[in-house]
Z-matrix of the N, CA and C atoms (Angstrom, degrees):
N
C 1 1.450
C 2 1.528 1 108.32
N 3 1.285 2 114.97 1 133.14
C 4 1.449 3 120.39 2 179.42
C 5 1.521 4 109.37 3 -87.11
N 6 1.346 5 115.00 4 138.46
C 7 1.458 6 120.00 5 177.90
C 8 1.519 7 109.35 6 -93.11
N 9 1.284 8 115.25 7 145.72
C 10 1.461 9 119.43 8 173.11
C 11 1.524 10 108.29 9 -69.95
N 12 1.312 11 119.47 10 149.14
C 13 1.463 12 120.52 11 -179.19
C 14 1.524 13 113.18 12 -57.69
N 15 1.310 14 117.48 13 -27.68
C 16 1.464 15 120.92 14 -178.53
C 17 1.535 16 110.64 15 -68.21
N 18 1.361 17 117.63 16 -31.50
C 19 1.451 18 122.06 17 -176.73
C 20 1.521 19 112.93 18 -89.16
N 21 1.297 20 117.24 19 -7.35
C 22 1.454 21 120.91 20 -174.56
C 23 1.526 22 110.75 21 -71.27
N 24 1.316 23 116.80 22 121.84
C 25 1.461 24 124.71 23 176.01
C 26 1.526 25 113.05 24 56.12
N 27 1.275 26 118.53 25 37.63
C 28 1.466 27 120.46 26 176.08
C 29 1.513 28 108.99 27 -123.50
N 30 1.317 29 115.00 28 148.49
C 31 1.449 30 119.90 29 177.02
C 32 1.517 31 110.53 30 -91.15
N 33 1.312 32 115.26 31 174.11
C 34 1.459 33 120.61 32 -178.57
C 35 1.525 34 110.57 33 -63.54
N 36 1.340 35 116.75 34 -42.53
C 37 1.462 36 119.52 35 -178.04
C 38 1.523 37 111.35 36 -61.94
N 39 1.320 38 116.20 37 -37.70
C 40 1.459 39 119.17 38 178.17
C 41 1.515 40 110.94 39 -66.85
N 42 1.339 41 116.64 40 -37.40
C 43 1.461 42 119.61 41 178.98
C 44 1.522 43 110.65 42 -66.06
N 45 1.327 44 116.08 43 -42.66
C 46 1.458 45 119.55 44 179.48
C 47 1.520 46 109.83 45 -62.68
N 48 1.329 47 115.53 46 -41.10
C 49 1.449 48 119.13 47 -179.91
C 50 1.531 49 111.18 48 -65.26
N 51 1.309 50 116.68 49 -38.00
C 52 1.456 51 120.09 50 179.90
C 53 1.515 52 111.34 51 -68.68
N 54 1.317 53 117.24 52 -39.12
C 55 1.460 54 120.52 53 -171.02
C 56 1.514 55 114.18 54 -92.02
N 57 1.334 56 118.61 55 -22.66
C 58 1.460 57 118.99 56 -176.73
C 59 1.523 58 109.95 57 -78.84
N 60 1.311 59 116.40 58 137.41
C 61 1.468 60 118.62 59 179.08
C 62 1.531 61 109.88 60 -73.20
N 63 1.289 62 116.62 61 143.66
C 64 1.462 63 121.76 62 179.03
C 65 1.524 64 108.80 63 -85.53
N 66 1.330 65 117.19 64 129.55
C 67 1.469 66 118.23 65 178.17
C 68 1.523 67 110.26 66 -71.36
N 69 1.290 68 115.14 67 143.45
C 70 1.458 69 119.83 68 178.13
C 71 1.528 70 108.50 69 -87.42
N 72 1.303 71 115.15 70 135.21
C 73 1.456 72 120.57 71 179.90
C 74 1.518 73 107.51 72 -100.08
N 75 1.309 74 114.47 73 122.54
C 76 1.456 75 119.42 74 179.25
C 77 1.514 76 108.91 75 -130.95
N 78 1.286 77 117.73 76 156.87
C 79 1.451 78 121.87 77 177.79
C 80 1.512 79 111.56 78 88.57
N 81 1.323 80 114.95 79 -160.87
C 82 1.461 81 119.70 80 -176.52
C 83 1.524 82 110.43 81 -79.08
N 84 1.303 83 114.21 82 159.80
C 85 1.457 84 120.69 83 179.36
C 86 1.530 85 107.98 84 -86.09
N 87 1.342 86 118.22 85 127.45
C 88 1.476 87 119.88 86 -178.74
C 89 1.521 88 112.87 87 -60.72
N 90 1.328 89 117.67 88 -33.39
C 91 1.459 90 118.85 89 -178.70
C 92 1.526 91 111.21 90 -66.93
N 93 1.328 92 118.04 91 -28.78
C 94 1.464 93 120.67 92 177.79
C 95 1.524 94 110.08 93 -65.75
N 96 1.325 95 116.05 94 -39.74
C 97 1.464 96 119.04 95 177.47
C 98 1.525 97 110.73 96 -66.68
N 99 1.325 98 117.25 97 -38.66
C 100 1.458 99 120.81 98 178.68
C 101 1.522 100 110.33 99 -64.89
N 102 1.318 101 118.15 100 -40.70
C 103 1.458 102 121.13 101 178.82
C 104 1.517 103 111.26 102 -63.31
N 105 1.321 104 117.77 103 -39.49
C 106 1.465 105 120.96 104 178.67
C 107 1.531 106 109.71 105 -64.38
N 108 1.324 107 116.04 106 -41.96
C 109 1.464 108 120.42 107 178.62
C 110 1.533 109 110.40 108 -64.30
N 111 1.332 110 116.59 109 -41.81
C 112 1.458 111 120.29 110 178.60
C 113 1.522 112 111.01 111 -63.74
N 114 1.325 113 116.87 112 -39.16
C 115 1.463 114 120.42 113 178.32
C 116 1.520 115 111.27 114 -63.72
N 117 1.317 116 116.72 115 -40.37
C 118 1.467 117 120.39 116 179.13
C 119 1.531 118 109.97 117 -65.55
N 120 1.333 119 116.91 118 -38.67
C 121 1.461 120 120.10 119 178.29
C 122 1.523 121 110.73 120 -65.59
N 123 1.323 122 116.87 121 -39.61
C 124 1.459 123 121.10 122 179.36
C 125 1.523 124 110.74 123 -64.72
N 126 1.319 125 116.61 124 -44.35
C 127 1.470 126 120.34 125 179.32
C 128 1.524 127 110.19 126 -63.30
N 129 1.333 128 117.05 127 -42.73
C 130 1.468 129 120.62 128 178.81
C 131 1.526 130 110.71 129 -62.86
N 132 1.330 131 117.02 130 -38.42
C 133 1.466 132 120.73 131 178.58
C 134 1.521 133 110.67 132 -61.05
N 135 1.337 134 117.15 133 -47.69
C 136 1.458 135 119.84 134 -178.61
C 137 1.529 136 111.81 135 -67.45
N 138 1.319 137 117.78 136 -34.85
C 139 1.472 138 120.12 137 176.14
C 140 1.526 139 110.40 138 -64.30
N 141 1.331 140 116.42 139 -43.99
C 142 1.472 141 120.53 140 179.46
C 143 1.530 142 111.02 141 -65.09
N 144 1.332 143 116.17 142 -41.21
C 145 1.465 144 119.77 143 179.41
C 146 1.523 145 110.66 144 -63.18
N 147 1.318 146 117.37 145 -42.71
C 148 1.465 147 121.21 146 179.02
C 149 1.534 148 110.62 147 -63.78
N 150 1.336 149 116.73 148 -44.34
C 151 1.464 150 120.32 149 179.71
C 152 1.532 151 110.49 150 -61.96
N 153 1.325 152 116.98 151 -40.35
C 154 1.463 153 119.61 152 179.71
C 155 1.522 154 110.91 153 -66.62
N 156 1.332 155 117.51 154 -41.45
C 157 1.461 156 120.49 155 179.31
C 158 1.526 157 111.65 156 -63.89
N 159 1.310 158 116.86 157 -34.71
C 160 1.462 159 120.28 158 -177.11
C 161 1.532 160 112.95 159 -82.80
N 162 1.328 161 118.30 160 -31.52
C 163 1.462 162 120.08 161 -171.11
C 164 1.531 163 114.10 162 -108.82
N 165 1.321 164 118.15 163 -31.58
C 166 1.465 165 119.65 164 -171.82
C 167 1.520 166 114.78 165 -106.97
N 168 1.327 167 118.12 166 -19.85
C 169 1.457 168 120.74 167 -176.70
C 170 1.519 169 109.91 168 -85.22
N 171 1.328 170 116.11 169 133.84
C 172 1.459 171 121.37 170 175.45
C 173 1.520 172 107.73 171 -96.16
N 174 1.323 173 116.20 172 112.01
C 175 1.447 174 121.10 173 -177.94
C 176 1.524 175 109.53 174 -87.30
N 177 1.335 176 118.45 175 143.98
C 178 1.471 177 120.26 176 179.30
C 179 1.530 178 111.13 177 -71.05
N 180 1.323 179 114.70 178 153.79
C 181 1.467 180 119.05 179 175.92
C 182 1.526 181 108.83 180 -74.46
N 183 1.344 182 115.87 181 165.25
C 184 1.453 183 120.75 182 -179.62
C 185 1.528 184 110.91 183 -61.79
N 186 1.320 185 116.66 184 -40.09
C 187 1.467 186 121.57 185 -179.55
C 188 1.538 187 110.79 186 -64.44
N 189 1.307 188 115.72 187 -44.83
C 190 1.468 189 119.69 188 179.81
C 191 1.531 190 110.57 189 -65.83
N 192 1.321 191 117.14 190 -35.93
C 193 1.466 192 121.33 191 177.41
C 194 1.527 193 110.55 192 -65.32
N 195 1.332 194 117.13 193 -40.48
C 196 1.461 195 120.86 194 177.50
C 197 1.526 196 110.93 195 -64.70
N 198 1.330 197 116.30 196 -42.99
C 199 1.471 198 119.65 197 178.91
C 200 1.529 199 111.18 198 -61.61
N 201 1.315 200 116.74 199 -41.53
C 202 1.466 201 120.25 200 179.23
C 203 1.530 202 110.58 201 -65.02
N 204 1.323 203 116.90 202 -38.72
C 205 1.468 204 120.48 203 179.23
C 206 1.523 205 110.75 204 -64.39
N 207 1.329 206 117.24 205 -40.02
C 208 1.463 207 120.71 206 178.47
C 209 1.530 208 110.37 207 -64.91
N 210 1.313 209 117.01 208 -41.95
C 211 1.466 210 121.13 209 179.07
C 212 1.532 211 110.11 210 -61.46
N 213 1.327 212 117.35 211 -42.66
C 214 1.459 213 121.03 212 -179.90
C 215 1.530 214 110.52 213 -65.50
N 216 1.334 215 117.24 214 -42.26
C 217 1.469 216 119.95 215 179.74
C 218 1.522 217 111.78 216 -64.43
N 219 1.331 218 117.63 217 -42.94
C 220 1.460 219 121.11 218 179.97
C 221 1.535 220 109.96 219 -65.64
N 222 1.327 221 116.75 220 -44.23
C 223 1.467 222 119.75 221 179.23
C 224 1.522 223 110.52 222 -62.67
N 225 1.324 224 118.13 223 -40.27
C 226 1.464 225 121.13 224 178.42
C 227 1.519 226 111.00 225 -63.19
N 228 1.316 227 117.01 226 -41.43
C 229 1.458 228 121.47 227 179.01
C 230 1.527 229 110.83 228 -64.53
N 231 1.322 230 117.35 229 -44.47
C 232 1.467 231 121.23 230 179.37
C 233 1.530 232 110.24 231 -62.30
N 234 1.322 233 117.83 232 -44.55
C 235 1.466 234 120.88 233 -179.88
C 236 1.523 235 110.20 234 -64.50
N 237 1.350 236 117.76 235 -40.19
C 238 1.462 237 120.96 236 178.37
C 239 1.521 238 111.13 237 -62.28
N 240 1.326 239 117.35 238 -41.09
C 241 1.469 240 120.72 239 178.99
C 242 1.520 241 110.81 240 -66.27
N 243 1.331 242 117.46 241 -40.55
C 244 1.467 243 121.09 242 178.62
C 245 1.529 244 110.20 243 -63.98
N 246 1.308 245 118.16 244 -43.95
C 247 1.471 246 121.12 245 179.38
C 248 1.526 247 110.19 246 -64.78
N 249 1.334 248 117.59 247 -42.33
C 250 1.469 249 121.17 248 177.86
C 251 1.541 250 110.33 249 -60.72
N 252 1.344 251 116.81 250 -44.04
C 253 1.463 252 121.33 251 179.01
C 254 1.525 253 111.72 252 -61.92
N 255 1.338 254 117.16 253 -44.76
C 256 1.462 255 120.43 254 178.92
C 257 1.530 256 110.42 255 -63.92
N 258 1.329 257 117.01 256 -40.29
C 259 1.458 258 121.13 257 179.56
C 260 1.530 259 110.64 258 -62.64
N 261 1.317 260 116.62 259 -45.43
C 262 1.465 261 120.92 260 178.62
C 263 1.527 262 110.90 261 -63.54
N 264 1.326 263 116.70 262 -43.72
C 265 1.465 264 121.46 263 179.48
C 266 1.529 265 110.79 264 -59.05
N 267 1.338 266 117.30 265 -50.54
C 268 1.459 267 120.00 266 -178.51
C 269 1.529 268 112.42 267 -68.85
N 270 1.332 269 117.07 268 -29.80
C 271 1.461 270 119.80 269 175.56
C 272 1.529 271 110.22 270 -63.55
N 273 1.333 272 116.39 271 -43.97
C 274 1.465 273 120.40 272 179.04
C 275 1.528 274 111.46 273 -67.11
N 276 1.320 275 116.59 274 -38.57
C 277 1.467 276 120.34 275 177.39
C 278 1.529 277 109.72 276 -61.21
N 279 1.312 278 117.76 277 -44.39
C 280 1.470 279 120.90 278 179.78
C 281 1.519 280 111.68 279 -65.21
N 282 1.321 281 117.37 280 -38.19
C 283 1.468 282 120.24 281 177.07
C 284 1.524 283 110.62 282 -63.47
N 285 1.335 284 117.53 283 -41.09
C 286 1.459 285 120.73 284 178.06
C 287 1.524 286 110.60 285 -65.54
N 288 1.325 287 117.59 286 -43.35
C 289 1.466 288 121.54 287 -178.56
C 290 1.520 289 112.18 288 -64.70
N 291 1.317 290 117.31 289 -35.36
C 292 1.463 291 120.18 290 -176.24
C 293 1.540 292 111.73 291 -101.96
N 294 1.327 293 117.93 292 10.97
C 295 1.466 294 123.42 293 175.39
C 296 1.523 295 113.49 294 50.63
N 297 1.294 296 116.75 295 45.30
C 298 1.468 297 120.10 296 177.81
C 299 1.514 298 110.91 297 -111.00
N 300 1.295 299 116.61 298 17.95
C 301 1.456 300 121.09 299 -178.11
C 302 1.501 301 113.53 300 -74.59
C-alpha cells in the first residue's frame, strides 16, 4: 500500500496538529486581567499591613528597648565565655589523652 506524502514519517500528534483548525484569539488577553487583579490584591495587602502596623501593634518604649538590648548583650557575653571555657577544657583534655602536653 502506498502512503500519501502527508502521512510519510509523521506521528499522530503531528497529523492532528496539521489538520486541526487553529482558533482565532480576539479581544483582551485573560492573563492581563488576572495580572490587574493580582496587582489590586497586592496593593490591598500592603495597605492592610500598614494599617495594622500603625493601629494594632504596640511598639516598645525607648527605655524598654534599651533594657532589652542590654539583656541581649550580657547574655551573649555569658554564652561566649561559657563556650570559650568549654573549648579550653576539651582542648586540655585532648592534649592529656594524646600526650602532647
